RODO-2510 file (C-alpha; in nm, 4 decimals, decimal comma):
residues 609
     n   res          X          Y          Z
     1     m    -0,8767    -3,3399    -0,9150
     2     t    -1,1771    -3,2802    -0,6679
     3     t    -1,1972    -3,0602    -0,3631
     4     s    -1,4318    -3,1200    -0,0476
     5     a    -1,6889    -2,8637     0,0326
     6     p    -1,5877    -2,6183     0,3370
     7     t    -1,7430    -2,7602     0,6569
     8     a    -1,8310    -2,5889     0,9435
     9     p    -1,6088    -2,6248     1,2770
    10     a    -1,6666    -2,8207     1,5651
    11     p    -1,8500    -2,6049     1,8189
    12     g    -1,6258    -2,4062     2,0625
    13     s    -1,3412    -2,4488     1,7737
    14     f    -1,2366    -2,1862     1,5463
    15     a    -1,2679    -2,2277     1,1738
    16     g    -0,9635    -2,3428     0,9848
    17     p    -0,8435    -2,2620     0,6371
    18     d    -1,1038    -2,5416     0,4873
    19     d    -1,3906    -2,4494     0,6970
    20     l    -1,6854    -2,2232     0,6776
    21     a    -1,6254    -1,8973     0,8832
    22     e    -1,9408    -1,6517     0,9022
    23     v    -1,7287    -1,4126     1,1027
    24     a    -1,3631    -1,3246     1,0664
    25     v    -1,2340    -1,2154     1,4173
    26     v    -0,9523    -0,9897     1,3936
    27     i    -0,7152    -0,9088     1,6827
    28     v    -0,4094    -0,6777     1,6514
    29     t    -0,1742    -0,7493     1,9281
    30     y     0,1243    -0,5671     2,0630
    31     q     0,2836    -0,6535     2,3956
    32     s    -0,0914    -0,8628     2,4553
    33     a    -0,0127    -1,1868     2,6262
    34     a    -0,1638    -1,0650     2,9565
    35     d    -0,4708    -0,9802     2,8050
    36     l    -0,5088    -1,2274     2,5107
    37     p    -0,6140    -1,5586     2,6843
    38     g    -0,9231    -1,3854     2,8347
    39     l    -1,0545    -1,2802     2,4905
    40     l    -0,9872    -1,6226     2,3413
    41     d    -1,1850    -1,7650     2,5901
    42     s    -1,4719    -1,5519     2,5550
    43     l    -1,4640    -1,5888     2,1892
    44     r    -1,4776    -1,9807     2,2087
    45     d    -1,8093    -1,9421     2,4101
    46     e    -1,9290    -1,7528     2,1283
    47     a    -1,8054    -1,9858     1,8610
    48     r    -2,0333    -2,2772     2,0027
    49     h    -2,3227    -2,0794     1,8255
    50     t    -2,1489    -1,8919     1,5429
    51     s    -1,8630    -2,0077     1,3060
    52     l    -1,5838    -1,7816     1,3712
    53     r    -1,2393    -1,7681     1,2196
    54     v    -0,9983    -1,6173     1,4505
    55     i    -0,6966    -1,3987     1,3008
    56     v    -0,4403    -1,2615     1,5355
    57     a    -0,1811    -1,0024     1,3502
    58     d     0,1386    -0,9471     1,5859
    59     n     0,3070    -0,6099     1,5624
    60     a     0,6389    -0,7776     1,6642
    61     s     0,5552    -0,8275     2,0346
    62     a     0,8168    -0,9161     2,2717
    63     d     0,6216    -1,0496     2,5400
    64     g     0,5474    -1,4089     2,3604
    65     s     0,1900    -1,2816     2,2110
    66     a     0,2249    -1,4684     1,8961
    67     d     0,3602    -1,7966     2,0505
    68     l     0,0563    -1,7880     2,2776
    69     a    -0,1791    -1,7298     2,0049
    70     r    -0,0389    -2,0314     1,8130
    71     s    -0,0639    -2,2476     2,0971
    72     a    -0,4408    -2,2408     2,0833
    73     g    -0,3973    -2,4848     1,7868
    74     d    -0,6919    -2,3300     1,5824
    75     v    -0,5983    -1,9659     1,5841
    76     v    -0,4378    -1,7870     1,2448
    77     v    -0,1422    -1,6053     1,3505
    78     v     0,0511    -1,3802     1,1122
    79     d     0,3497    -1,1932     1,1885
    80     t     0,2978    -0,8243     1,0188
    81     g     0,6904    -0,7903     1,0040
    82     g     0,7218    -0,5064     1,2631
    83     n     0,5363    -0,2710     1,4678
    84     l     0,3116    -0,1363     1,2089
    85     g     0,0339     0,0152     1,3714
    86     y    -0,3489    -0,0811     1,4344
    87     a    -0,4421     0,0138     1,0976
    88     a    -0,1922    -0,1918     0,9212
    89     g    -0,2440    -0,4712     1,1560
    90     i    -0,6177    -0,4801     1,0709
    91     n    -0,5385    -0,5020     0,6970
    92     t    -0,2808    -0,7563     0,7275
    93     a    -0,5183    -0,9881     0,9526
    94     v    -0,8238    -0,9201     0,6743
    95     s    -0,5883    -1,0699     0,4098
    96     y    -0,6552    -1,4065     0,5939
    97     a    -1,0255    -1,3616     0,6498
    98     g    -1,1111    -1,5699     0,3221
    99     d    -1,4841    -1,5057     0,2249
   100     a    -1,6218    -1,4461     0,5730
   101     r    -1,9586    -1,2776     0,5731
   102     s    -1,8325    -1,0122     0,8123
   103     i    -1,5456    -0,9045     0,9947
   104     l    -1,5322    -0,8064     1,3619
   105     v    -1,2343    -0,6141     1,4697
   106     l    -1,1712    -0,6233     1,8591
   107     n    -0,8646    -0,4894     2,0662
   108     p    -0,6971    -0,7785     2,2559
   109     d    -0,7874    -0,6282     2,5909
   110     l    -1,1250    -0,6781     2,5671
   111     v    -1,3916    -0,9751     2,6997
   112     v    -1,6683    -1,0632     2,4774
   113     e    -1,9928    -1,1170     2,6696
   114     p    -2,2080    -1,4050     2,6015
   115     g    -2,4395    -1,3356     2,2798
   116     c    -2,2678    -1,0351     2,1916
   117     i    -2,1583    -1,1538     1,8444
   118     a    -2,5025    -1,2738     1,7901
   119     a    -2,6641    -0,9353     1,8728
   120     l    -2,4389    -0,7612     1,6343
   121     l    -2,5362    -1,0135     1,3624
   122     r    -2,8897    -0,9684     1,4366
   123     r    -2,8522    -0,5788     1,3957
   124     l    -2,6497    -0,6185     1,0619
   125     e    -2,9214    -0,8347     0,9214
   126     s    -3,2318    -0,6411     1,0339
   127     s    -3,1187    -0,2844     0,9768
   128     g    -2,8662    -0,3279     0,7025
   129     p    -2,5858    -0,1100     0,8227
   130     g    -2,2317    -0,1132     0,7312
   131     i    -2,1040    -0,1182     1,0401
   132     v    -2,2482    -0,2340     1,3949
   133     v    -2,0700    -0,1346     1,7395
   134     p    -2,1593    -0,2702     2,0667
   135     r    -2,2013    -0,1151     2,4084
   136     i    -1,8734    -0,1074     2,5794
   137     l    -1,8188    -0,1476     2,9793
   138     d    -1,4912    -0,0518     3,1691
   139     a    -1,2910    -0,3063     3,3786
   140     a    -1,5386    -0,1906     3,6857
   141     g    -1,8688    -0,2782     3,4765
   142     e    -1,9251     0,0753     3,4220
   143     l    -2,0550     0,2325     3,1120
   144     s    -1,7817     0,3672     2,8534
   145     t    -1,8944     0,6542     2,6529
   146     s    -1,7465     0,5044     2,3262
   147     l    -2,0001     0,6847     2,0587
   148     r    -1,8822     1,0227     1,8928
   149     c    -1,9836     1,2665     1,6276
   150     e    -1,7994     1,3976     1,3500
   151     p    -1,5454     1,6305     1,4303
   152     s    -1,6228     1,9901     1,3694
   153     v    -1,5004     2,3327     1,4458
   154     v    -1,7938     2,4119     1,6976
   155     r    -1,7660     2,0562     1,8476
   156     s    -1,3855     2,0733     1,8784
   157     l    -1,4484     2,4339     2,0497
   158     g    -1,7162     2,3018     2,2610
   159     d    -1,4688     2,0308     2,3981
   160     a    -1,1998     2,2715     2,4564
   161     v    -1,4150     2,5075     2,6560
   162     f    -1,6233     2,2634     2,8563
   163     g    -1,4049     1,9381     2,8440
   164     r    -1,5915     1,6650     3,0696
   165     h    -1,8160     1,9467     3,2217
   166     w    -2,1432     1,9725     3,1361
   167     p    -2,1871     1,6126     3,0059
   168     s    -2,5728     1,6534     2,9066
   169     r    -2,4386     1,9430     2,6471
   170     p    -2,6054     1,8850     2,2887
   171     e    -2,4349     1,7097     2,0306
   172     w    -2,3408     1,9769     1,8416
   173     l    -2,1108     2,1046     2,1148
   174     s    -1,9015     1,7833     2,1827
   175     e    -1,7459     1,5241     1,9497
   176     s    -1,8151     1,2796     2,2403
   177     i    -2,1636     1,1630     2,3422
   178     r    -2,1851     1,1472     2,7065
   179     s    -2,5481     1,1397     2,7731
   180     s    -2,6412     0,8022     2,9229
   181     g    -2,9865     0,8013     2,7722
   182     a    -2,8055     0,7721     2,4236
   183     y    -2,6736     0,4484     2,5156
   184     a    -3,0427     0,3083     2,6188
   185     s    -3,1487     0,1986     2,2500
   186     p    -3,0167     0,1211     1,9019
   187     r    -2,9420     0,4438     1,7223
   188     r    -2,7303     0,5422     1,4272
   189     v    -2,4013     0,7184     1,5117
   190     d    -2,1104     0,8656     1,3208
   191     w    -1,8337     0,6770     1,4752
   192     a    -1,7406     0,5052     1,7789
   193     t    -1,4054     0,4023     1,9344
   194     g    -1,2309     0,1464     1,7313
   195     a    -1,2011    -0,1229     2,0275
   196     a    -1,4753    -0,3213     1,8775
   197     l    -1,6851    -0,3038     1,5455
   198     l    -1,8425    -0,5613     1,3088
   199     i    -1,8047    -0,4850     0,9719
   200     d    -2,0352    -0,6275     0,6901
   201     r    -1,7944    -0,7845     0,4339
   202     a    -1,9652    -0,5928     0,1298
   203     t    -1,9154    -0,2850     0,3159
   204     w    -1,5236    -0,3732     0,3615
   205     d    -1,5034    -0,4462    -0,0073
   206     a    -1,6577    -0,1259    -0,1259
   207     v    -1,4784     0,0964     0,1275
   208     g    -1,1277    -0,0634     0,1024
   209     q    -0,8285    -0,0942     0,3734
   210     w    -0,7900     0,1133     0,6728
   211     d    -0,5531     0,3992     0,6314
   212     e    -0,2267     0,3036     0,7251
   213     e    -0,0820     0,6624     0,7323
   214     f    -0,2462     0,6603     1,0893
   215     f    -0,0311     0,4787     1,3133
   216     l    -0,2432     0,5051     1,6087
   217     y    -0,5784     0,7056     1,6674
   218     s    -0,8031     0,8631     1,4386
   219     e    -0,7725     0,5432     1,2040
   220     e    -1,1380     0,4346     1,2949
   221     t    -1,2459     0,8124     1,2536
   222     d    -1,1168     0,8132     0,9076
   223     y    -1,2816     0,4560     0,8511
   224     f    -1,6044     0,5407     0,9817
   225     r    -1,6162     0,8489     0,7926
   226     r    -1,5226     0,6655     0,4468
   227     t    -1,7882     0,4053     0,5269
   228     r    -2,0727     0,6817     0,5688
   229     a    -1,9426     0,8195     0,2353
   230     h    -2,0546     0,4934     0,0760
   231     r    -2,3814     0,5664     0,2239
   232     a    -2,3507     0,2572     0,4686
   233     a    -2,4994     0,3537     0,7979
   234     v    -2,3156     0,3014     1,1229
   235     w    -2,5310     0,1562     1,4067
   236     f    -2,4932     0,1302     1,8050
   237     e    -2,6493    -0,2182     1,9206
   238     p    -2,6646    -0,1815     2,3078
   239     a    -2,7789    -0,5613     2,3311
   240     a    -2,4217    -0,6553     2,2223
   241     t    -2,1843    -0,6163     2,5442
   242     v    -1,7815    -0,6308     2,5565
   243     r    -1,5543    -0,5401     2,8637
   244     h    -1,2648    -0,3160     2,8058
   245     h    -0,9666    -0,3353     3,0363
   246     q    -0,8183    -0,0367     2,8057
   247     g    -0,4562     0,0599     2,8105
   248     g    -0,3689    -0,1889     2,5313
   249     s    -0,1582     0,0796     2,3443
   250     g     0,0242     0,1768     2,6688
   251     s     0,0389     0,5570     2,7460
   252     s     0,3171     0,7905     2,7048
   253     d     0,3708     1,1856     2,6440
   254     a     0,4545     1,1090     2,2857
   255     l     0,1203     0,9076     2,2665
   256     v    -0,0503     1,2051     2,3969
   257     a     0,0692     1,4235     2,1299
   258     l     0,0178     1,1455     1,8607
   259     i    -0,3544     1,1747     1,9336
   260     l    -0,3422     1,5471     1,8662
   261     v    -0,1743     1,5292     1,5599
   262     n    -0,3449     1,2408     1,4210
   263     r    -0,6650     1,4558     1,5040
   264     l    -0,5124     1,7270     1,2648
   265     r    -0,3992     1,4816     1,0040
   266     y    -0,7610     1,3540     0,9880
   267     i    -0,8790     1,7175     0,9450
   268     e    -0,6396     1,8181     0,6810
   269     k    -0,7452     1,5020     0,4844
   270     h    -1,1305     1,5368     0,5116
   271     h    -1,1662     1,9146     0,5920
   272     p    -0,8734     2,0568     0,4345
   273     r    -1,0211     2,4174     0,3982
   274     s    -1,1038     2,4710     0,7798
   275     a    -0,7733     2,2742     0,8991
   276     w    -0,6223     2,6210     0,9880
   277     l    -0,8989     2,6959     1,2336
   278     h    -0,9119     2,3258     1,3584
   279     r    -0,5583     2,3587     1,4613
   280     l    -0,6161     2,7100     1,6247
   281     v    -0,8847     2,5219     1,8379
   282     l    -0,6638     2,2364     1,9225
   283     i    -0,3966     2,4737     2,0347
   284     l    -0,6570     2,6464     2,2471
   285     h    -0,7637     2,3038     2,3827
   286     e    -0,4153     2,2376     2,4805
   287     e    -0,3390     2,6167     2,6415
   288     l    -0,6440     2,5735     2,8580
   289     r    -0,4914     2,2550     2,9983
   290     r    -0,1527     2,3865     3,0340
   291     g    -0,1273     2,2490     3,4134
   292     d    -0,0985     1,8975     3,2907
   293     p     0,2621     1,8554     3,2082
   294     a     0,2037     1,5166     3,0035
   295     r     0,0138     1,7517     2,7509
   296     a     0,3648     1,9677     2,6831
   297     v     0,4753     1,7399     2,3960
   298     g     0,1385     1,7464     2,2193
   299     r     0,1460     2,1546     2,2607
   300     r     0,4779     2,1750     2,0948
   301     a     0,3734     1,9363     1,7994
   302     l     0,0734     2,1527     1,7413
   303     r     0,2874     2,4433     1,6465
   304     r     0,5890     2,2984     1,4853
   305     r     0,5107     1,9941     1,1886
   306     r     0,8816     1,9294     1,2143
   307     l     0,8367     1,7498     1,5309
   308     w     0,5942     1,5153     1,3687
   309     a     0,8801     1,3078     1,2899
   310     d     0,9617     1,2369     1,6110
   311     l     0,6358     1,0733     1,7273
   312     p     0,5527     0,6916     1,7377
   313     q     0,5541     0,5582     1,3879
   314     p     0,5719     0,2323     1,2117
   315     r     0,8966     0,0058     1,2552
   316     f     0,9428    -0,2169     1,0054
   317     a     1,1879    -0,5246     1,0341
   318     t     1,3994    -0,6113     0,7389
   319     p     1,4302    -0,9838     0,6781
   320     g     1,7471    -1,1512     0,5904
   321     d     1,8237    -1,2958     0,2670
   322     s     1,7338    -1,6349     0,4161
   323     d     1,4380    -1,5326     0,5767
   324     f     1,2845    -1,3013     0,2582
   325     p     0,9631    -1,4374     0,1667
   326     q     0,9697    -1,6018    -0,1919
   327     a     0,7882    -1,4338    -0,4735
   328     s     0,8367    -1,3984    -0,8668
   329     v     0,9182    -1,0603    -0,9974
   330     i     0,8249    -0,9979    -1,3664
   331     i     0,9989    -0,7212    -1,5439
   332     p     0,8865    -0,6086    -1,9186
   333     a     1,1792    -0,4223    -2,0738
   334     h     1,1815    -0,2496    -2,3960
   335     n     1,4966    -0,0843    -2,4924
   336     e     1,5975    -0,0443    -2,1232
   337     s     1,9794    -0,0707    -2,1494
   338     a     2,0114     0,2585    -1,9641
   339     v     1,8536     0,1714    -1,6605
   340     i     1,8217    -0,2207    -1,6238
   341     a     2,1296    -0,2670    -1,4329
   342     r     2,0246     0,0048    -1,2035
   343     t     1,6921    -0,1923    -1,1297
   344     l     1,8345    -0,5042    -1,1213
   345     a     2,1339    -0,4399    -0,8887
   346     p     1,9009    -0,4400    -0,5703
   347     l     1,7618    -0,7875    -0,6400
   348     a     2,0840    -0,9501    -0,7435
   349     t     2,1565    -1,1232    -0,4389
   350     l     1,8080    -1,2441    -0,3568
   351     a     1,7970    -1,3568    -0,7461
   352     a     2,0859    -1,5574    -0,7061
   353     s     1,9870    -1,7300    -0,4005
   354     g     1,6507    -1,8242    -0,5424
   355     r     1,4564    -1,6304    -0,2890
   356     l     1,3266    -1,4076    -0,5601
   357     e     1,2606    -1,5421    -0,9013
   358     v     1,3596    -1,2503    -1,1357
   359     i     1,2216    -1,2468    -1,4852
   360     v     1,3300    -1,0058    -1,7548
   361     v     1,1111    -1,0132    -2,0640
   362     c     1,3001    -0,7894    -2,3393
   363     n     1,0153    -0,7088    -2,5965
   364     g     1,1329    -0,5667    -2,9196
   365     c     1,4675    -0,4618    -2,8063
   366     t     1,6797    -0,3474    -3,0433
   367     d     1,9851    -0,2648    -2,7877
   368     d     2,1608    -0,4614    -2,5532
   369     t     1,9001    -0,4898    -2,2617
   370     a     1,8979    -0,8361    -2,2622
   371     a     2,2913    -0,8668    -2,2426
   372     i     2,2938    -0,6636    -1,9607
   373     a     2,0339    -0,8498    -1,7764
   374     r     2,2029    -1,1975    -1,8376
   375     q     2,5113    -1,0823    -1,6410
   376     r     2,2921    -1,1060    -1,3284
   377     t     2,3181    -1,4809    -1,1984
   378     g     1,9848    -1,6136    -1,1245
   379     v     1,7842    -1,3665    -1,3537
   380     v     1,5983    -1,5122    -1,6045
   381     v     1,5743    -1,3578    -1,9500
   382     v     1,2954    -1,3948    -2,2154
   383     e     1,3223    -1,2326    -2,5587
   384     l     1,0403    -1,1517    -2,7644
   385     t     1,0423    -0,9787    -3,0980
   386     e     0,7258    -0,7773    -3,0793
   387     a     0,7525    -0,4771    -2,8773
   388     s     0,4377    -0,5293    -2,6425
   389     k     0,4229    -0,4831    -2,2593
   390     v     0,1070    -0,6993    -2,2328
   391     g     0,3011    -0,9775    -2,4298
   392     a     0,5838    -0,9653    -2,1961
   393     l     0,3644    -0,9601    -1,9269
   394     n     0,2059    -1,2884    -2,0219
   395     a     0,5367    -1,4201    -2,1281
   396     g     0,6817    -1,3664    -1,7907
   397     d     0,3724    -1,5349    -1,6472
   398     a     0,4249    -1,8228    -1,8609
   399     v     0,7707    -1,9089    -1,7002
   400     a     0,7200    -1,7996    -1,3468
   401     t     0,7046    -2,0752    -1,0886
   402     h     0,6445    -1,8736    -0,7435
   403     w     0,3630    -1,7048    -0,6014
   404     p     0,2856    -1,4122    -0,5284
   405     r     0,4039    -1,2484    -0,8306
   406     l     0,5281    -0,8912    -0,8461
   407     y     0,5185    -0,6962    -1,1879
   408     l     0,7766    -0,4212    -1,1876
   409     d     0,8772    -0,1398    -1,4754
   410     a     1,2115    -0,1707    -1,5683
   411     d     1,2965     0,2062    -1,4596
   412     i     1,1924     0,1628    -1,0842
   413     e     1,4343     0,1809    -0,8424
   414     v     1,3336    -0,0793    -0,5566
   415     h     1,4892    -0,2048    -0,2459
   416     p     1,4088    -0,5221    -0,1388
   417     a     1,2601    -0,4315     0,1987
   418     a     0,9681    -0,2158    -0,0161
   419     l     0,8583    -0,5645    -0,1557
   420     v     0,8393    -0,7502     0,1559
   421     p     0,5040    -0,6016     0,2764
   422     a     0,3413    -0,6578    -0,0425
   423     i     0,4644    -1,0231    -0,0691
   424     r     0,3343    -1,0787     0,2933
   425     a    -0,0132    -0,9131     0,1931
   426     l    -0,0528    -1,1396    -0,1109
   427     e     0,0408    -1,4833     0,0789
   428     g    -0,3161    -1,4826     0,2414
   429     d    -0,6434    -1,5457     0,1043
   430     g    -0,8290    -1,2515     0,1320
   431     t    -0,6234    -1,0067    -0,0811
   432     f    -0,5858    -1,0252    -0,4261
   433     a    -0,3627    -0,7370    -0,5408
   434     a    -0,1166    -0,5099    -0,3385
   435     r     0,1783    -0,2788    -0,3969
   436     p     0,4295    -0,1327    -0,2102
   437     a     0,4591     0,2271    -0,1121
   438     f     0,6294     0,4787    -0,3475
   439     r     0,8106     0,7944    -0,3376
   440     p     0,8018     1,0070    -0,6437
   441     d     1,1338     1,1787    -0,7378
   442     y     1,1224     1,4718    -0,9415
   443     k     1,4375     1,6476    -0,8346
   444     g     1,5542     1,8519    -1,1124
   445     a     1,2074     1,8918    -1,3049
   446     s     1,1158     2,1902    -1,4854
   447     p     0,9160     2,4436    -1,2493
   448     l     0,5983     2,3784    -1,4633
   449     v     0,6370     2,0104    -1,4358
   450     a     0,7455     2,0321    -1,0785
   451     a     0,4221     2,2298    -1,0069
   452     y     0,2072     1,9745    -1,2074
   453     l     0,3660     1,6931    -0,9716
   454     r     0,2764     1,8762    -0,6570
   455     a    -0,0737     1,8995    -0,7513
   456     r    -0,1079     1,5659    -0,8629
   457     y     0,0144     1,4300    -0,5337
   458     r    -0,1638     1,6448    -0,3111
   459     m    -0,4729     1,4583    -0,4642
   460     p    -0,5417     1,1281    -0,2525
   461     s    -0,6456     0,9404    -0,5761
   462     m    -0,3287     0,9785    -0,7253
   463     s    -0,1298     0,7981    -0,4668
   464     q    -0,4078     0,5468    -0,3355
   465     a    -0,4554     0,3154    -0,6175
   466     m    -0,2729     0,0238    -0,7855
   467     w    -0,1513     0,2374    -1,0796
   468     g     0,1092     0,4932    -1,0873
   469     a     0,3504     0,3463    -0,8698
   470     g     0,5542     0,1020    -1,1531
   471     v     0,4880    -0,1790    -0,9629
   472     y     0,1933    -0,4049    -0,8214
   473     g     0,1420    -0,7768    -0,6897
   474     l    -0,1291    -1,0170    -0,7528
   475     s    -0,1764    -1,3266    -0,5304
   476     r    -0,2690    -1,6653    -0,6864
   477     a    -0,6289    -1,6201    -0,6138
   478     g    -0,5974    -1,2724    -0,7738
   479     h    -0,4106    -1,3882    -1,0850
   480     d    -0,7041    -1,6619    -1,1254
   481     r    -0,9391    -1,3991    -1,1510
   482     l    -0,7410    -1,1797    -1,3989
   483     g    -0,6472    -1,4837    -1,6237
   484     t    -0,4284    -1,3215    -1,8946
   485     f    -0,3489    -1,0065    -1,9337
   486     p    -0,5613    -0,8345    -2,2057
   487     a    -0,4466    -0,6298    -2,4985
   488     l    -0,4735    -0,2974    -2,3007
   489     t    -0,2310     0,0025    -2,2825
   490     a    -0,2794     0,0424    -1,8743
   491     d    -0,2190    -0,3036    -1,7275
   492     d    -0,1945    -0,1685    -1,3828
   493     l    -0,5151     0,0322    -1,4551
   494     h    -0,6945    -0,2702    -1,5536
   495     v    -0,6044    -0,4576    -1,2335
   496     d    -0,7051    -0,1717    -1,0117
   497     r    -1,0314    -0,1845    -1,1466
   498     l    -1,0617    -0,5330    -1,1539
   499     f    -1,0577    -0,5716    -0,7773
   500     a    -1,2989    -0,3992    -0,5195
   501     p    -1,1052    -0,1850    -0,2945
   502     g    -1,1309    -0,4296     0,0092
   503     r    -0,9321    -0,6683    -0,1786
   504     k    -0,6629    -0,4510    -0,2658
   505     r    -0,3752    -0,3161    -0,0277
   506     i    -0,1836    -0,0294    -0,0751
   507     l     0,1214    -0,0570     0,1780
   508     t     0,3094     0,2236     0,3839
   509     g     0,6606     0,1874     0,5027
   510     p     0,9723     0,1329     0,2907
   511     s     0,9134     0,2639    -0,0646
   512     v     1,0119     0,2355    -0,4458
   513     t     1,1344     0,5591    -0,6112
   514     v     0,9537     0,6434    -0,9376
   515     r     1,1434     0,8840    -1,1331
   516     m     0,9026     1,1354    -1,2420
   517     p     0,9475     1,3316    -1,5777
   518     r     1,1882     1,6187    -1,5723
   519     t     1,0785     1,8033    -1,8980
   520     a     0,7285     1,8976    -2,0226
   521     r     0,7812     1,6829    -2,3467
   522     g     0,8481     1,3735    -2,1039
   523     l     0,5311     1,4474    -1,8403
   524     l     0,3249     1,4815    -2,1863
   525     a     0,4526     1,1479    -2,3336
   526     v     0,3416     0,9688    -2,0011
   527     l    -0,0048     1,1602    -1,9990
   528     v    -0,0938     1,0506    -2,3488
   529     r    -0,0116     0,7052    -2,2760
   530     s    -0,2147     0,7189    -1,9469
   531     r    -0,5035     0,8842    -2,1354
   532     r    -0,4978     0,6201    -2,4003
   533     g    -0,4974     0,3299    -2,1650
   534     s    -0,7982     0,5095    -1,9608
   535     a    -1,0025     0,5478    -2,2881
   536     e    -0,9311     0,1827    -2,3787
   537     l    -1,1081     0,0917    -2,0387
   538     a    -1,3761     0,3453    -2,1032
   539     v    -1,2499     0,5610    -1,7735
   540     d    -1,2990     0,8859    -1,7504
   541     t    -1,1756     1,0540    -1,4347
   542     g    -1,1735     1,4177    -1,5454
   543     r    -1,4845     1,5259    -1,3368
   544     s    -1,3854     1,3588    -1,0117
   545     s    -1,0163     1,4640    -1,0505
   546     a    -1,1271     1,8026    -1,1087
   547     g    -1,3334     1,8411    -0,7875
   548     e    -1,0477     1,6581    -0,5877
   549     l    -0,8130     1,8986    -0,7334
   550     f    -1,0152     2,2107    -0,6127
   551     r    -1,0507     2,0714    -0,2544
   552     t    -0,6298     2,0904    -0,2771
   553     v    -0,6529     2,4533    -0,3258
   554     t    -0,5634     2,6390    -0,0063
   555     g    -0,3593     2,9223    -0,0964
   556     p    -0,1847     3,0972    -0,3759
   557     r     0,0899     2,8363    -0,4317
   558     t    -0,1606     2,5466    -0,4560
   559     a    -0,3579     2,7458    -0,6764
   560     w    -0,0977     2,7893    -0,9042
   561     d    -0,0043     2,4144    -0,9117
   562     a    -0,3585     2,3523    -0,9745
   563     l    -0,3292     2,5854    -1,2813
   564     c    -0,0326     2,3900    -1,3871
   565     f    -0,2004     2,0662    -1,3544
   566     i    -0,5015     2,1701    -1,5642
   567     g    -0,2727     2,3123    -1,8369
   568     f    -0,0789     1,9840    -1,8580
   569     a    -0,3866     1,7790    -1,8788
   570     g    -0,5595     2,0059    -2,1364
   571     a    -0,2470     1,9592    -2,3286
   572     a    -0,2402     1,5700    -2,3092
   573     r    -0,6325     1,5375    -2,3916
   574     l    -0,5476     1,7394    -2,7334
   575     l    -0,2284     1,5239    -2,8146
   576     t    -0,4318     1,2268    -2,7368
   577     r    -0,6948     1,3123    -2,9975
   578     r    -0,4469     1,4106    -3,2348
   579     a    -0,2676     1,0452    -3,1882
   580     a    -0,6102     0,9129    -3,2160
   581     r    -0,6489     1,0548    -3,5642
   582     r    -0,3031     0,9493    -3,6671
   583     a    -0,3936     0,6011    -3,5536
   584     a    -0,6788     0,6137    -3,7681
   585     r    -0,5121     0,7052    -4,0683
   586     g    -0,2949     0,3923    -4,0320
   587     v     0,0156     0,6153    -3,8847
   588     a     0,2216     0,4252    -3,6368
   589     t     0,2059     0,5325    -3,2686
   590     l     0,5085     0,6024    -3,0596
   591     w     0,5714     0,4085    -2,7604
   592     e     0,5064     0,7047    -2,5150
   593     r     0,7336     0,7211    -2,2301
   594     d     0,9323     0,9549    -2,0292
   595     d     1,2958     0,9330    -2,1522
   596     s     1,4040     1,2370    -1,9715
   597     t     1,4962     1,0199    -1,6681
   598     r     1,6675     0,7741    -1,8620
   599     g     1,9177     0,9922    -2,0121
   600     l     1,7977     0,8941    -2,3623
   601     p     1,7249     1,1441    -2,6573
   602     a     1,3845     1,1055    -2,7795
   603     e     1,4760     0,9674    -3,1224
   604     t     1,5944     0,6547    -2,9317
   605     r     1,2255     0,5549    -2,8535
   606     g     1,0838     0,2367    -3,0111
   607     s     0,7395     0,2385    -3,1773
   608     v     0,4356     0,0113    -3,1135
   609     a     0,1873    -0,0505    -3,4248
***
């Protein structure tokens, strides 16, 4: 079978799935029907000179935004599955970007001035930055002060005291750059408002997805900072101009409060040690503006963290069984009779209807795991004599017929709604791997184990990777790059390392439940297996984890948790070395897993040669 080479779209038309696209234009819409036509018209003028693929990710608009975009005929429209926020909308859209060389993120209430995209691309080519931002004019044609400096205590204090007064004050006294002279020529900046930015695709792949924990506001601050951390510069290009009508996200007291809360979330993520001082400065900022009634909700939220749950946040729509996206779910199972029924129960209806192709691969089982799984209508059971998770994964692939595919550990509690965002993310051609959010459950764990787990999940890297959640998925394109699963212990770590960060998606929203070890013995069994898997892939995260762990210490309790983490990590290192010496003498290695959450005695564990 032969396939034709991609071709360039006709001038003024947007690139389709089989066309070449130099730029993927990403537009996140929410109640944007009034603004979207103007933006699309301005992009068509740009498409006469530059090949553009235009992708609209619609956050459950009720005003026909998605239908309006579809009526254009050559716009890729993706329903995100709810009002998921700006960052999640961007990530969803980029899943359909293909291999475009750059990604242009635009608010829907913009109009692109002639030559804007060409000017951004020229700056990208000449200066080699990771991101280029244009000049922004407001609806009246006046310059919008869109450039920003990295937040700091001193800058926040300057903004609290001076506000919009003294616009020419030095940059070390303000986060906003208000001097008109700063917008007269190209320059490097820390960050800019997220209304319009061109991202080099190599930078996107290296930096990764936008952080979906920020529903609205501060998501761009975070992304620009992470870009700079990858030593990719941010440039302002005044020859590129967009007009911004503004107000696309609406305005309310709750949204004003969300701006403040997400500023604090950003500080807690990137400047945890000084977060308390930043918080005090933000409180001062709001106290100096008590005359503005719209800021009352924000003042209360800064003082009471429990109020954060009442602020705007993502809303996920759960599809009915008939609308559920199709996928295959492959479950490797080794002596899982204690938990397999619990794992399959939420998937049973979808398996019976054929929306989910559920395949349980029993490998080396000596219990009745297979018999229990066969009791569920629609569940396919494959039995292997050898106890091998990798063998089970490949055997499941051999009989699976749907794409994308999800690989689920047999002891994970999963509600189908948690799988939907991952399946949708993998239906495009730009994301190769994805996993749903997960919630670690360590209720009933011993105090030392609980302290270890608290420290672990304070470290972002421990919850922002493909591994550790007990479930991940691959698109067809991602699986093609993987091939068959190699003979490795840590299949999820292998998948995580196989793809660039920008080609993987860590979802927020509905989560699977991962039951964590309750006992020190169970925890050490898991840690030894994890270390063995890392060693096979020549991955040593000790040094980076130590630095990350140190940054989580902000008081006595977090210091105690960090000490417990170090203690268990050290013990696991010693036990791993002992297991390696046993293996060298030809002594069989136990199947390291935690049985404290399965209700099984340790002696029931199987063994793997």
